[in-house]
C-alpha positions as CSV (number, residue, x, y, z in Angstrom):
1,M,0.1,-21.2,-8.4
2,K,-1.0,-21.3,-4.8
3,N,1.5,-18.6,-3.9
4,N,0.2,-16.3,-6.7
5,Q,-3.4,-16.8,-5.6
6,L,-2.5,-16.0,-2.0
7,V,-0.7,-12.8,-3.1
8,I,-3.7,-11.7,-5.3
9,M,-6.1,-12.3,-2.4
10,I,-4.0,-10.2,0.0
11,V,-3.8,-7.5,-2.6
12,L,-7.6,-7.5,-3.2
13,L,-8.2,-7.2,0.5
14,L,-5.6,-4.5,0.8
15,V,-7.1,-2.4,-2.0
16,G,-10.5,-2.4,-0.4
17,S,-9.2,-1.5,3.0
18,L,-7.0,1.5,2.4
19,L,-9.4,4.0,0.8
20,P,-13.1,4.7,0.6
21,R,-14.6,4.1,-2.8
22,P,-16.6,6.8,-4.7
23,A,-20.0,7.2,-3.2
24,L,-22.0,8.2,-6.4
25,A,-20.9,7.0,-9.8
26,D,-20.9,3.3,-10.9
27,Y,-17.8,2.4,-12.9
28,I,-15.9,-0.4,-14.4
29,A,-12.1,-0.5,-14.9
30,D,-9.0,-2.6,-15.4
31,Q,-6.7,-2.7,-12.4
32,F,-3.0,-3.6,-12.5
33,V,-1.1,-4.3,-9.3
34,T,2.7,-4.3,-9.3
35,I,4.6,-5.7,-6.3
36,S,8.3,-5.1,-6.4
37,Q,11.3,-4.8,-4.0
38,G,12.8,-1.5,-2.9
39,E,12.6,2.0,-4.4
40,I,14.0,0.9,-7.7
41,G,11.3,-1.7,-8.2
42,G,13.3,-4.9,-8.4
43,N,11.8,-8.3,-9.1
44,P,8.4,-6.9,-10.2
45,R,5.3,-9.1,-10.1
46,I,2.3,-7.8,-12.0
47,F,-1.3,-9.0,-11.4
48,S,-4.4,-7.7,-13.3
49,A,-8.1,-7.6,-12.4
50,R,-11.4,-6.3,-13.7
51,I,-13.3,-4.3,-11.2
52,F,-16.9,-3.1,-10.9
53,S,-17.7,-0.5,-8.3
54,Q,-21.2,0.6,-7.1
55,K,-21.2,2.7,-4.0
56,K,-20.2,0.4,-1.1
57,K,-20.2,-2.7,-3.4
58,L,-17.1,-4.0,-5.2
59,R,-16.6,-6.9,-7.6
60,M,-13.1,-8.0,-8.7
61,E,-12.5,-10.6,-11.4
62,V,-9.1,-12.2,-11.7
63,V,-7.8,-15.1,-13.8
64,I,-5.2,-17.4,-12.1
65,A,-3.6,-20.1,-14.2
66,G,-6.5,-20.0,-16.6
67,R,-9.1,-20.2,-13.9
68,R,-11.4,-17.3,-13.1
69,S,-12.1,-16.2,-9.5
70,V,-14.6,-13.5,-8.5
71,N,-14.4,-11.6,-5.3
72,I,-17.4,-9.5,-4.1
73,S,-17.4,-7.2,-1.1
74,R,-20.7,-5.8,0.3
75,G,-20.1,-3.0,2.6
76,D,-23.7,-2.0,2.4
77,K,-24.8,-5.1,4.4
78,E,-24.9,-5.4,8.2
79,P,-22.7,-7.1,9.0
80,P,-20.6,-6.5,5.9
81,V,-20.0,-9.6,3.7
82,F,-17.1,-10.8,1.5
83,W,-17.7,-13.6,-1.0
84,T,-15.2,-15.5,-3.0
85,L,-16.8,-17.2,-6.1
86,M,-15.4,-20.1,-8.1
87,P,-17.4,-20.0,-11.3
88,D,-15.8,-23.2,-12.7
89,E,-17.0,-25.2,-9.7
90,Q,-20.2,-23.1,-9.1
91,M,-19.2,-22.7,-5.5
92,Y,-18.5,-19.8,-3.1
93,M,-17.1,-19.0,0.3
94,E,-18.3,-16.3,2.7
95,S,-16.7,-14.2,5.4
96,L,-18.6,-11.8,7.6
97,G,-17.4,-8.5,9.1
98,G,-15.9,-8.8,12.6
99,P,-12.7,-9.1,14.6
100,N,-11.5,-11.9,12.2
101,G,-13.3,-10.7,9.1
102,P,-11.8,-9.8,5.8
103,G,-9.8,-6.7,4.9
104,E,-12.0,-3.6,4.8
105,F,-14.5,-5.0,7.3
106,S,-12.0,-5.8,10.1
107,P,-11.9,-3.2,12.9
108,D,-8.1,-3.2,12.9
109,M,-8.1,-2.3,9.2
110,K,-10.2,0.8,9.6
111,K,-7.3,3.2,9.9
112,D,-7.5,6.9,10.7
113,Y,-5.1,8.4,8.3
114,D,-3.9,11.9,7.6
115,K,-4.5,13.1,4.0
116,I,-2.4,16.0,2.6
117,F,-3.0,17.6,-0.8
118,L,0.1,17.8,-2.9
119,T,-0.7,18.9,-6.4
120,K,-2.9,18.4,-9.5
121,E,-1.4,16.2,-12.2
122,P,-2.5,13.9,-15.0
123,V,-2.4,10.1,-14.8
124,A,-2.8,8.3,-18.1
125,G,-4.4,11.5,-19.5
126,I,-6.8,11.9,-16.7
127,M,-6.5,15.0,-14.4
128,T,-6.1,14.0,-10.7
129,N,-5.6,15.4,-7.3
130,K,-2.5,13.9,-5.7
131,F,-2.5,13.3,-1.9
132,K,0.0,12.0,0.6
133,L,-1.4,9.5,3.2
134,A,0.0,8.7,6.6
135,W,-1.4,6.4,9.3
136,K,-0.4,4.4,12.3
137,E,-0.6,0.6,12.5
138,A,-1.8,-1.4,15.5
139,D,1.8,-2.1,16.5
140,G,2.5,1.7,16.6
141,S,4.6,1.8,13.4
142,R,4.0,4.6,10.9
143,K,3.1,4.0,7.3
144,S,2.6,6.3,4.3
145,G,1.6,6.3,0.7
146,V,0.5,8.4,-2.2
147,V,-2.9,8.4,-4.0
148,W,-4.1,10.0,-7.2
149,E,-7.9,10.7,-7.3
150,A,-9.5,11.2,-10.7
151,I,-11.5,14.5,-10.6
152,E,-13.9,13.5,-13.4
153,F,-14.6,10.1,-11.9
154,E,-16.0,11.2,-8.6
155,N,-12.5,11.2,-7.0
156,A,-12.0,7.5,-7.7
157,P,-8.4,6.5,-6.6
158,I,-7.0,5.5,-10.0
159,R,-3.4,5.2,-8.8
160,Q,-2.0,4.3,-5.4
161,E,1.6,3.7,-4.2
162,F,2.7,2.2,-0.8
163,F,5.9,0.9,0.7
164,N,5.9,-1.8,3.3
165,N,9.0,-3.6,4.7
166,N,11.0,-2.7,1.6
167,E,8.2,-3.9,-0.7
168,H,6.7,-1.4,-3.2
169,L,3.0,-1.8,-4.0
170,L,1.6,0.1,-7.0
171,L,-2.1,0.0,-8.0
172,Q,-3.2,1.5,-11.3
173,L,-6.7,1.8,-12.8
174,T,-7.0,2.0,-16.6
175,N,-9.9,2.0,-19.1
176,I,-12.3,3.6,-16.6
177,K,-15.9,3.7,-17.8
178,V,-18.7,5.3,-15.8
179,K,-21.9,3.4,-16.5
180,K,-24.9,2.1,-14.5
181,L,-24.2,-1.4,-13.3
182,D,-26.6,-4.3,-12.8
183,P,-27.1,-5.0,-9.0
184,A,-26.9,-8.7,-9.9
185,L,-23.2,-8.3,-10.4
186,F,-22.8,-8.0,-6.7
187,E,-24.9,-11.1,-5.7
188,V,-24.0,-14.8,-5.5
189,P,-25.8,-16.7,-8.3
190,A,-28.6,-18.8,-7.0
191,D,-27.2,-22.1,-8.3
192,F,-23.8,-21.7,-6.5
193,K,-23.1,-24.0,-3.6
194,K,-21.7,-22.5,-0.4
195,I,-18.6,-24.2,1.1
196,S,-16.7,-23.5,4.3
197,M,-13.7,-21.2,4.5
198,P,-10.4,-23.0,5.1
199,P,-9.5,-23.0,8.9
200,Q,-7.0,-20.3,10.0
201,M,-3.7,-21.3,11.5
202,P,-3.4,-20.7,15.3
203,G,-2.2,-17.3,16.1
204,K,-3.0,-15.8,12.7
């Protein structure tokens, strides 16, 4: 269970860091993340989440071994904030933007990438613009991926594919609904208790 939770947390941070979210429309959607080995997709592991997007705010709800976890990123704050909520315990943890901050808020995660238009094609019945992405990591290595942006949903990235060290990562949005969201979805409930983040290992 701990390994699955760690993988999901890494995926959630990765999703927020790779691409900017739509600037205008609020939307909710189901997200499926498949992690597999190699180009043929061996040993697939599939994780699901419910996401709520409002400009620079993002809420992701996941269920791990029957327990719900809620992750909220607030890119509209200065410094940006990432909250991990544990509804069953009514507790939460907080990370701030900075050199050791989470995913999309860390300077080394703000990559400059090349984005090349490939074609228009439907994904799950929704017409998209398909782009190839390429960027350089801090260690100088080159990485690439493909993204499909839904035209009717303010160019929301509804499908993304990336390869990393022989690992294939596929992110797919389904059941997208554009609707005005309550700002309270992106706040920590007043009765939740703040707890400290676990200490990081030296050198990590």
